[in-house]
N, CA and C of each residue as an Amber inpcrd file, in Angstrom:
protein
   570
  -5.5030000  -1.0160000  27.4930000  -4.1880000  -1.1550000  28.0840000
  -3.9630000  -0.1070000  29.1520000  -4.3490000   1.1460000  28.8570000
  -4.1420000   2.2080000  29.8150000  -4.9210000   1.9750000  31.1010000
  -6.0850000   1.3380000  30.9870000  -6.9130000   1.0840000  32.1630000
  -6.3130000   0.0010000  33.0510000  -5.5180000  -0.8860000  32.4850000
  -4.9130000  -1.9600000  33.2830000  -3.9500000  -1.4120000  34.3250000
  -3.2940000  -0.2940000  34.0000000  -2.3390000   0.2940000  34.9410000
  -3.0430000   0.7600000  36.2100000  -4.2960000   1.1970000  36.0860000
  -5.0150000   1.7780000  37.2150000  -5.5850000   0.7370000  38.1730000
  -5.4890000  -0.5380000  37.8510000  -6.0390000  -1.5680000  38.7280000
  -5.2430000  -1.6500000  40.0220000  -5.9610000  -1.9290000  41.1100000
  -5.3270000  -2.0100000  42.4240000  -4.5280000  -3.2870000  42.6020000
  -3.6140000  -3.2490000  43.5410000  -2.8690000  -4.4480000  43.9260000
  -1.8500000  -4.9070000  42.9090000  -1.4060000  -4.0150000  42.0840000
  -0.3930000  -4.3580000  41.0770000  -0.8230000  -5.5180000  40.1910000
  -2.1240000  -5.6480000  39.9740000  -2.6110000  -6.7230000  39.1040000
  -2.5660000  -6.3050000  37.6360000  -2.4790000  -4.9880000  37.3870000
  -2.5050000  -4.4820000  36.0190000  -1.4170000  -5.0640000  35.1450000
  -0.1890000  -5.0730000  35.6370000   0.9040000  -5.6030000  34.8250000
   0.7390000  -7.0990000  34.6150000   0.1360000  -7.7830000  35.5860000
  -0.0730000  -9.2240000  35.4310000  -1.1010000  -9.5070000  34.3330000
  -2.1710000  -8.7040000  34.3300000  -3.1740000  -8.8640000  33.2810000
  -2.5960000  -8.5140000  31.9140000  -1.8240000  -7.4380000  31.8690000
  -1.2040000  -7.0240000  30.6170000  -0.2880000  -8.1150000  30.0800000
   0.5110000  -8.6910000  30.9680000   1.4060000  -9.7760000  30.5720000
   0.6120000 -11.0200000  30.1870000  -0.4600000 -11.2800000  30.9230000
  -1.3020000 -12.4390000  30.6250000  -1.9710000 -12.3410000  29.2690000
  -2.3100000 -11.1170000  28.8520000  -2.9150000 -10.9340000  27.5340000
  -1.9620000 -11.3270000  26.4150000  -0.6720000 -11.2600000  26.6810000
   0.3160000 -11.6720000  25.6800000   0.2490000 -13.1740000  25.4340000
  -0.3620000 -13.9140000  26.3610000  -0.5000000 -15.3600000  26.1830000
  -1.5370000 -15.7070000  25.1240000  -2.4270000 -14.7640000  24.8110000
  -3.4820000 -15.0440000  23.8230000  -2.8900000 -15.3610000  22.4500000
  -2.0480000 -14.4880000  21.8660000  -1.4850000 -14.8560000  20.5590000
  -0.5830000 -16.0860000  20.6310000   0.1280000 -16.2600000  21.7460000
   0.9860000 -17.4420000  21.8820000   0.1380000 -18.7100000  21.8780000
  -0.9990000 -18.6630000  22.5370000  -1.9080000 -19.8180000  22.5590000
  -2.4570000 -20.0810000  21.1640000  -2.8010000 -19.0140000  20.4490000
  -3.3350000 -19.1850000  19.0910000  -2.3010000 -19.8380000  18.1760000
  -1.0450000 -19.4000000  18.2730000   0.0140000 -19.9820000  17.4440000
   0.2230000 -21.4530000  17.8010000   0.2110000 -21.7610000  19.0900000
   0.4060000 -23.1480000  19.5280000  -0.7210000 -24.0380000  19.0240000
  -1.9590000 -23.5880000  19.1840000  -3.1020000 -24.3790000  18.7030000
  -3.0670000 -24.5230000  17.1890000  -2.6890000 -23.4490000  16.4970000
  -2.5590000 -23.5260000  15.0440000  -1.5210000 -24.5480000  14.6300000
  -0.4240000 -24.6030000  15.3710000   0.6180000 -25.5890000  15.0800000
   0.1420000 -27.0130000  15.2820000  -0.7440000 -27.2070000  16.2390000
  -1.2770000 -28.5520000  16.4780000  -2.3090000 -28.9530000  15.4260000
  -3.0430000 -27.9740000  14.9090000  -4.1230000 -28.2540000  13.9630000
  -3.6130000 -28.3870000  12.5320000  -2.6580000 -27.5310000  12.1490000
  -2.1830000 -27.5190000  10.7650000  -1.4150000 -28.7930000  10.4250000
  -1.5930000 -29.2940000   9.2040000  -0.8400000 -30.4910000   8.7940000
   0.5880000 -30.1340000   8.4040000   1.4300000 -31.1480000   8.2850000
   2.7810000 -30.9400000   7.7710000   2.6900000 -30.4800000   6.3220000
   3.7160000 -29.7700000   5.8730000   3.7300000 -29.3090000   4.4880000
   4.0920000 -30.4780000   3.5760000   3.6250000 -30.4350000   2.3240000
   3.9990000 -31.4890000   1.3830000   5.5180000 -31.6210000   1.2370000
   6.2480000 -30.4960000   1.2410000   7.7140000 -30.5550000   1.1340000
   8.3130000 -31.3550000   2.2810000   7.8600000 -31.0870000   3.4830000
   8.3810000 -31.7840000   4.6560000   8.0920000 -33.2830000   4.5750000
   6.8970000 -33.6140000   4.1650000   6.5270000 -35.0370000   4.0560000
   7.3500000 -35.7480000   2.9780000   7.5970000 -35.0790000   1.8580000
   8.4140000 -35.6780000   0.7950000   9.8240000 -35.9120000   1.2990000
  10.3880000 -34.9170000   2.0040000  11.7510000 -35.0600000   2.5410000
  11.8540000 -36.2210000   3.5130000  10.7600000 -36.5550000   4.1860000
  10.7750000 -37.6590000   5.1430000  10.3060000 -38.9740000   4.5300000
  10.1280000 -38.9890000   3.1890000   9.7960000 -40.2260000   2.4890000
   8.3240000 -40.6090000   2.5120000   7.4460000 -39.7000000   2.9070000
   6.0050000 -39.9810000   2.9750000   5.2970000 -39.3580000   1.7750000
   5.5880000 -39.8830000   0.6060000   5.1000000 -39.2680000  -0.6340000
   3.5890000 -39.3520000  -0.8010000   2.9760000 -40.4580000  -0.4320000
   1.5220000 -40.5890000  -0.5840000   0.8010000 -39.5710000   0.2920000
   1.2600000 -39.4340000   1.5250000   0.6600000 -38.4570000   2.4480000
   0.8990000 -37.0330000   1.9300000   2.0760000 -36.7860000   1.3610000
   2.3920000 -35.4740000   0.8030000   1.4380000 -35.1460000  -0.3480000
   1.1790000 -36.1250000  -1.1940000   0.2690000 -35.8940000  -2.3210000
  -1.1540000 -35.6520000  -1.8250000  -1.5700000 -36.3810000  -0.7960000
  -2.9220000 -36.2010000  -0.2380000  -3.0750000 -34.7960000   0.3510000
  -2.0640000 -34.3390000   1.0760000  -2.1020000 -33.0010000   1.6710000
  -2.1090000 -31.9360000   0.5770000  -1.3070000 -32.1200000  -0.4600000
  -1.2630000 -31.1740000  -1.5730000  -2.6270000 -31.0930000  -2.2660000
  -3.2760000 -32.2410000  -2.4610000  -4.6120000 -32.2440000  -3.0490000
  -5.6110000 -31.5110000  -2.1530000  -5.4820000 -31.6950000  -0.8690000
  -6.3740000 -31.0220000   0.0840000  -6.1470000 -29.5080000   0.0610000
  -4.8800000 -29.0860000   0.0100000  -4.5560000 -27.6600000  -0.0050000
  -5.0690000 -27.0020000  -1.2820000  -4.8570000 -27.6630000  -2.4170000
  -5.2450000 -27.1020000  -3.7150000  -6.7360000 -27.2760000  -4.0190000
  -7.3800000 -28.1920000  -3.3410000  -8.8060000 -28.4090000  -3.5700000
  -9.1080000 -29.1320000  -4.8680000  -8.1310000 -29.8540000  -5.3930000
  -8.3130000 -30.6040000  -6.6360000  -7.4110000 -31.8350000  -6.6070000
  -7.7980000 -32.8540000  -7.3870000  -6.9710000 -34.0550000  -7.4720000
  -5.8750000 -33.9110000  -8.5250000  -5.9670000 -32.8760000  -9.3520000
  -5.0160000 -32.6650000 -10.4420000  -3.7960000 -31.8820000  -9.9360000
  -2.9170000 -32.5680000  -9.2090000  -1.7160000 -31.9240000  -8.6540000
  -0.4490000 -32.6630000  -9.0740000  -0.5720000 -33.5550000 -10.0580000
   0.5620000 -34.4000000 -10.4430000   1.7890000 -33.5950000 -10.8560000
   1.5860000 -32.5450000 -11.6630000   2.7250000 -31.7650000 -12.1500000
   3.4150000 -31.0190000 -10.9880000   2.6140000 -30.3880000 -10.1360000
   3.1840000 -29.6690000  -8.9950000   3.8600000 -30.6370000  -8.0250000
   3.2310000 -31.7910000  -7.8210000   3.8070000 -32.7870000  -6.9170000
   5.1620000 -33.2640000  -7.4440000   5.2440000 -33.4950000  -8.7650000
   6.5130000 -33.9360000  -9.3530000   7.5800000 -32.8580000  -9.2140000
   7.1840000 -31.5890000  -9.3470000   8.1330000 -30.4850000  -9.1370000
   8.6810000 -30.5080000  -7.7110000   7.8150000 -30.7760000  -6.7450000
   8.2420000 -30.8420000  -5.3410000   9.2020000 -32.0090000  -5.1190000
   8.8960000 -33.1400000  -5.7300000   9.7660000 -34.3160000  -5.5970000
  11.1210000 -34.0270000  -6.2360000  11.1160000 -33.4140000  -7.4260000
  12.3730000 -33.0800000  -8.1160000  13.2110000 -32.1000000  -7.2840000
  12.5560000 -31.0940000  -6.7030000  13.2660000 -30.1110000  -5.8790000
  13.8590000 -30.7770000  -4.6390000  13.1220000 -31.7170000  -4.0570000
  13.6250000 -32.4240000  -2.8780000  14.8470000 -33.2580000  -3.2270000
  14.7950000 -33.9490000  -4.3560000  15.9350000 -34.7640000  -4.7800000
  17.1410000 -33.8990000  -5.1340000  16.8880000 -32.7360000  -5.7480000
  17.9870000 -31.8220000  -6.0830000  18.6510000 -31.2980000  -4.8110000
  17.8540000 -31.0120000  -3.7840000  18.4410000 -30.4990000  -2.5410000
  19.2530000 -31.5710000  -1.8210000  18.8580000 -32.8340000  -1.9880000
  19.6110000 -33.9210000  -1.3530000  20.9280000 -34.1850000  -2.0740000
  21.0300000 -33.7490000  -3.3350000  22.2530000 -33.9990000  -4.1040000
  23.3740000 -33.0200000  -3.7660000  23.0670000 -31.9670000  -3.0270000
  24.0910000 -31.0010000  -2.6270000  24.9550000 -31.6540000  -1.5560000
  26.2470000 -31.7830000  -1.8410000  27.1370000 -32.4980000  -0.9300000
  27.5170000 -31.6950000   0.3050000  27.9060000 -30.4570000   0.1120000
  28.3770000 -29.6630000   1.2380000  27.7870000 -28.2540000   1.1550000
  26.5760000 -28.0530000   1.6980000  25.9230000 -26.7480000   1.5500000
  26.6840000 -25.6140000   2.2270000  27.3700000 -25.8760000   3.3370000
  28.1080000 -24.8150000   4.0320000  29.3130000 -24.3640000   3.2190000
  29.9020000 -25.2830000   2.4900000  31.0190000 -24.8970000   1.6340000
  30.4870000 -24.1220000   0.4280000  29.3580000 -24.5580000  -0.1080000
  28.7810000 -23.8900000  -1.2800000  28.4180000 -22.4370000  -0.9910000
  27.9170000 -22.1760000   0.2010000  27.4680000 -20.8190000   0.5140000
  28.6300000 -19.8430000   0.6160000  29.8260000 -20.3450000   0.8880000
  30.9840000 -19.4570000   1.0010000  31.7410000 -19.2990000  -0.3150000
  31.2690000 -19.9440000  -1.3680000  31.9260000 -19.7850000  -2.6660000
  31.7850000 -18.3450000  -3.1520000  32.6980000 -17.9470000  -4.0080000
  32.7580000 -16.5620000  -4.4890000  31.4250000 -16.0980000  -5.0850000
  30.7590000 -16.9350000  -5.8440000  29.5140000 -16.5200000  -6.5030000
  28.3890000 -16.2410000  -5.5000000  28.4770000 -16.8170000  -4.3080000
  27.4350000 -16.6260000  -3.2980000  27.8010000 -15.6030000  -2.2320000
  28.9990000 -15.0280000  -2.3060000  29.4570000 -14.1120000  -1.2580000
  28.6040000 -12.8540000  -1.1040000  28.1700000 -12.2130000  -2.1970000
  27.3370000 -11.0120000  -1.9910000  26.0630000 -11.3180000  -1.1780000
  25.4180000 -12.4320000  -1.4910000  24.2100000 -12.8030000  -0.7540000
  24.5350000 -13.1260000   0.7040000  25.6420000 -13.8110000   0.9260000
  26.0560000 -14.1560000   2.2860000  26.3730000 -12.9050000   3.0920000
  27.0970000 -11.9860000   2.4870000  27.4500000 -10.7460000   3.1800000
  26.1970000  -9.9570000   3.5350000  25.2680000  -9.8350000   2.5930000
  24.0280000  -9.1020000   2.8710000  23.1790000  -9.8170000   3.9160000
  23.1760000 -11.1360000   3.8900000  22.4090000 -11.8920000   4.8850000
  22.9570000 -11.6920000   6.2900000  24.2170000 -11.3650000   6.4080000
  24.8240000 -11.0890000   7.7160000  24.6650000  -9.6150000   8.0850000
  24.8960000  -8.7120000   7.1190000  24.8880000  -7.2810000   7.4200000
  23.4950000  -6.7110000   7.6780000  22.4860000  -7.1620000   6.9370000
  21.1490000  -6.5810000   7.1070000  20.6470000  -6.7540000   8.5420000
  20.6320000  -7.9730000   9.0960000  20.1670000  -8.0760000  10.4910000
  21.1050000  -7.3940000  11.4740000  22.4050000  -7.3540000  11.1540000
  23.3440000  -6.6610000  12.0440000  23.0290000  -5.1750000  12.1090000
  22.8160000  -4.5540000  10.9510000  22.4710000  -3.1350000  10.9300000
  21.1190000  -2.8830000  11.5950000  20.1890000  -3.8140000  11.4140000
  18.8800000  -3.6730000  12.0640000  19.0500000  -3.6340000  13.5740000
  19.9330000  -4.4700000  14.0990000  20.1930000  -4.4650000  15.5360000
  20.8760000  -3.1710000  15.9570000  21.8100000  -2.6860000  15.1270000
  22.5530000  -1.4770000  15.4740000  21.7020000  -0.2120000  15.4550000
  20.5600000  -0.2270000  14.7690000  19.6790000   0.9480000  14.7890000
  19.0670000   1.1400000  16.1680000  19.0240000   0.0790000  16.9670000
  18.5000000   0.1890000  18.3170000  17.0120000  -0.0210000  18.4280000
  16.3630000  -0.4700000  17.3580000  14.9110000  -0.5970000  17.3940000
  14.4500000  -1.6350000  18.4120000  15.2200000  -2.6850000  18.6170000
  14.8050000  -3.6840000  19.6080000  14.7870000  -3.0970000  21.0130000
  15.7580000  -2.2480000  21.3080000  15.7840000  -1.5840000  22.6170000
  14.5790000  -0.6650000  22.7460000  14.2910000   0.0820000  21.6950000
  13.1510000   0.9970000  21.7310000  11.8490000   0.2160000  21.9260000
  11.6800000  -0.8780000  21.1840000  10.4400000  -1.6600000  21.3000000
  10.3250000  -2.3040000  22.6750000  11.4170000  -2.8070000  23.2040000
  11.3760000  -3.5280000  24.4740000  11.2170000  -2.5740000  25.6610000
  11.9450000  -1.4700000  25.6290000  11.9350000  -0.5330000  26.7510000
  11.0790000   0.7050000  26.4740000  10.1750000   0.6390000  25.5140000
   9.3850000   1.8110000  25.1310000   8.6830000   2.4860000  26.3080000
   7.9770000   1.7570000  27.1760000   7.3120000   2.4640000  28.2880000
   8.3040000   3.2030000  29.1880000   9.4300000   2.5770000  29.4900000
  10.4390000   3.2200000  30.3440000  11.0380000   4.4250000  29.6130000
  11.3210000   4.2560000  28.3330000  11.8960000   5.3340000  27.5390000
  10.9600000   6.5320000  27.4990000   9.6830000   6.2900000  27.2160000
   8.7320000   7.3890000  27.1330000   8.4990000   8.0440000  28.5000000
   8.5300000   7.2470000  29.5440000   8.3830000   7.8080000  30.8940000
   9.5780000   8.6970000  31.2250000  10.7760000   8.2730000  30.8300000
  11.9840000   9.0710000  31.0400000  11.9080000  10.3950000  30.2880000
  11.2440000  10.3780000  29.1330000  11.1030000  11.5980000  28.3340000
  10.0510000  12.5470000  28.8890000   9.3690000  12.1310000  29.9720000
   8.4160000  13.0190000  30.6110000   6.9680000  12.6450000  30.4440000
   6.6820000  11.5720000  29.7570000   5.3060000  11.1280000  29.6290000
   4.8570000  10.5460000  30.9670000   3.5770000  10.6300000  31.2800000
   3.0520000   9.9870000  32.4730000   2.9980000   8.4830000  32.2630000
   2.6480000   7.7430000  33.3030000   2.6200000   6.2740000  33.2140000
   1.6810000   5.7920000  32.1260000   0.4590000   6.3550000  32.1110000
  -0.5210000   5.9120000  31.1180000  -0.1060000   6.3310000  29.7150000
   0.3860000   7.5600000  29.5740000   0.8190000   8.0500000  28.2630000
   2.0130000   7.2680000  27.7480000   2.9260000   6.8870000  28.6370000
   4.0960000   6.1360000  28.1840000   3.6870000   4.7540000  27.7010000
   2.7200000   4.1360000  28.3750000   2.2420000   2.8250000  27.9350000
   1.5180000   2.9430000  26.5980000   0.6910000   3.9810000  26.4450000
  -0.0120000   4.1770000  25.1790000   0.9650000   4.4910000  24.0490000
   2.0170000   5.2310000  24.3530000   3.0400000   5.5100000  23.3470000
   3.7030000   4.2200000  22.8860000   3.9340000   3.3070000  23.8320000
   4.5110000   2.0130000  23.4700000   3.5480000   1.2140000  22.6040000
   2.2610000   1.2680000  22.9220000   1.2450000   0.5690000  22.1190000
   1.1940000   1.1670000  20.7200000   1.2590000   2.4860000  20.6260000
   1.2430000   3.1500000  19.3150000   2.4870000   2.7670000  18.5180000
   3.6510000   2.7320000  19.1780000   4.8830000   2.3240000  18.4950000
   4.7430000   0.9070000  17.9490000   4.2050000   0.0030000  18.7530000
   3.9710000  -1.3680000  18.2920000   2.9660000  -1.4180000  17.1570000
   1.9240000  -0.5970000  17.2410000   0.9160000  -0.5470000  16.1760000
   1.4930000  -0.0670000  14.8630000   2.3380000   0.9520000  14.9310000
   3.0030000   1.4480000  13.7180000   3.8720000   0.3460000  13.1210000
   4.5410000  -0.4130000  13.9700000   5.3650000  -1.5350000  13.5080000
   4.5060000  -2.5630000  12.7770000   3.3500000  -2.8920000  13.3280000
   2.4450000  -3.8680000  12.7020000   1.9440000  -3.3380000  11.3610000
   1.5090000  -2.0780000  11.3290000   0.9930000  -1.4960000  10.0870000
   2.0860000  -1.4640000   9.0190000   3.3060000  -1.0710000   9.3960000
   4.4070000  -1.0330000   8.4420000   4.7150000  -2.4290000   7.9020000
   4.6180000  -3.4270000   8.7700000   4.8520000  -4.8080000   8.3270000
   3.7800000  -5.2410000   7.3280000   2.5220000  -4.9040000   7.6100000
   1.4220000  -5.2670000   6.7030000   1.6030000  -4.5660000   5.3560000
   1.9670000  -3.2930000   5.3770000   2.2050000  -2.5610000   4.1290000
   3.3230000  -3.2280000   3.3310000   4.3830000  -3.6380000   4.0190000
   5.4970000  -4.3120000   3.3360000   5.0540000  -5.6310000   2.7190000
   4.2700000  -6.4050000   3.4570000   3.8000000  -7.6930000   2.9460000
   2.9430000  -7.4980000   1.7030000   2.0820000  -6.4920000   1.7430000
   1.1750000  -6.2450000   0.6180000   1.9200000  -5.7210000  -0.6120000
   2.9330000  -4.8880000  -0.3950000   3.5970000  -4.2400000  -1.5280000
   4.8550000  -4.9450000  -2.0200000   5.3570000  -5.9290000  -1.3060000
   6.6460000  -6.5250000  -1.6950000   6.5810000  -7.1840000  -3.0710000
   5.4730000  -7.8250000  -3.3980000   5.3800000  -8.4800000  -4.6990000
   5.2100000  -7.4750000  -5.8360000   4.6080000  -6.3280000  -5.5360000
   4.4040000  -5.3120000  -6.5690000   5.6630000  -4.4770000  -6.7880000
   6.2620000  -4.0230000  -5.7020000   7.4120000  -3.1230000  -5.8030000
   8.7380000  -3.8730000  -5.8490000   8.7920000  -5.0480000  -5.2500000
  10.0290000  -5.8200000  -5.1880000  10.7720000  -5.5600000  -3.8890000
  11.5420000  -6.5540000  -3.4700000  12.2790000  -6.4550000  -2.2120000
  13.3380000  -5.3550000  -2.2530000  14.0010000  -5.2490000  -3.3750000
  15.0830000  -4.2680000  -3.4920000  14.5480000  -2.8510000  -3.3400000
  13.4250000  -2.5570000  -4.0020000  12.8430000  -1.2160000  -3.9130000
  12.4230000  -0.9030000  -2.4750000  11.7980000  -1.8630000  -1.8030000
  11.3940000  -1.6460000  -0.4080000  12.6090000  -1.4860000   0.5000000
  13.6290000  -2.2680000   0.2330000  14.8480000  -2.1870000   1.0390000
  15.5110000  -0.8210000   0.8810000  15.6180000  -0.3550000  -0.3590000
  16.2180000   0.9580000  -0.6110000  15.3670000   2.0750000  -0.0110000
  14.0640000   1.9770000  -0.1450000  13.1630000   2.9900000   0.4070000
  13.2850000   3.0300000   1.9340000  13.3320000   1.8770000   2.5740000
  13.5080000   1.8070000   4.0260000  14.8530000   2.3640000   4.4570000
  15.8840000   2.0660000   3.6870000  17.2150000   2.5750000   3.9940000
  17.2750000   4.0950000   3.8890000  16.6140000   4.6530000   2.8780000
  16.5830000   6.1130000   2.7230000  15.8410000   6.7540000   3.8920000
  14.7110000   6.1560000   4.2840000  13.9690000   6.6810000   5.4420000
  14.8180000   6.6260000   6.7120000  15.5300000   5.5320000   6.9100000
  16.3830000   5.4110000   8.0930000  17.5030000   6.4530000   8.0630000
  18.0950000   6.6580000   6.8990000  19.1600000   7.6530000   6.7700000
  18.6420000   9.0440000   7.1000000  17.4790000   9.3970000   6.5710000
  16.8870000  10.7130000   6.8590000  16.6300000  10.8670000   8.3590000
  16.0820000   9.8320000   8.9810000  15.8110000   9.8850000  10.4270000
  17.1020000  10.0220000  11.2330000  18.1540000   9.3270000  10.8320000
  19.4190000   9.4190000  11.5540000  20.0410000  10.8140000  11.4060000
  19.9380000  11.3900000  10.2060000  20.4640000  12.7330000   9.9860000
  19.6810000  13.7340000  10.8350000  18.3530000  13.5990000  10.8430000
  17.5190000  14.4830000  11.6540000  17.8540000  14.3310000  13.1350000
  18.0620000  13.0880000  13.5660000  18.3930000  12.8340000  14.9720000
  19.7030000  13.5310000  15.3370000  20.6860000  13.4770000  14.4330000
  21.9730000  14.1240000  14.6940000  21.8140000  15.6410000  14.7750000
  20.9720000  16.2070000  13.9050000  20.7370000  17.6490000  13.9350000
  20.0800000  18.0500000  15.2600000  19.1010000  17.2840000  15.6980000
  18.4260000  17.5640000  16.9700000  19.4140000  17.4400000  18.1210000
  20.2470000  16.4040000  18.0640000  21.2310000  16.1820000  19.1280000
  22.1960000  17.3640000  19.2160000  22.6820000  17.8480000  18.0710000
  23.6060000  18.9870000  18.0630000  22.9150000  20.2460000  18.5850000
  21.6400000  20.4310000  18.2240000  20.8930000  21.5980000  18.6920000
  20.7270000  21.5530000  20.2040000  20.4060000  20.3820000  20.7250000
  20.2250000  20.2190000  22.1740000  21.5400000  20.4820000  22.8970000
  22.6330000  19.9460000  22.3800000  23.9360000  20.1580000  23.0140000
  24.3430000  21.6360000  22.9820000  24.0440000  22.2990000  21.8510000
  24.4320000  23.6990000  21.7030000  23.6220000  24.5970000  22.6390000
  22.3640000  24.2200000  22.9250000  21.5280000  25.0710000  23.7510000
  21.6260000  24.7410000  25.2390000  22.4010000  23.7170000  25.5630000
  22.5750000  23.2930000  26.9570000  21.2620000  23.0200000  27.6760000
  20.2840000  22.4580000  26.9530000  18.9870000  22.1450000  27.5630000
  19.1590000  21.0560000  28.6090000  19.9920000  20.0730000  28.3320000
  20.1610000  18.9610000  29.2530000  21.2250000  19.3420000  30.2380000
């Protein structure tokens, strides 16, 4: 990535942007190759095809019990008359509130701005062009590694434990940030 910046004729950013097309192409091709899920096929009334796909996924013809569970779940979901009204009922309010607040707080932490403007941010902090780009790559890499760790540990530790642990880390970072900010203001560095 750092070498792309040094290319003549401003082609570096074009190549860097073009490399982003690689994962997009892989996802698109994967979408064309992968079959519909058995749940989707059952919901659309294609039960025989759903059973065939389920047998292919499981690698065995003995899927009758699981297939019946899928059919029962599909019929149960169709019996819900007004899902939007159900979600606002008192018993579902805690889940609804958390489903709204968690992504809202995630946005308010500013991480999307940091991820999107990382090269500009790091350059503003005094990093050179190449160092600022590498810092952005490292930030993205840390994000990927943290996501993989979460995926691997969520079933062992549970979502609640990971959520609380992440919240504590964020709180510590915010407190530290405030202390640094007060120190900088007090010393008139800026």
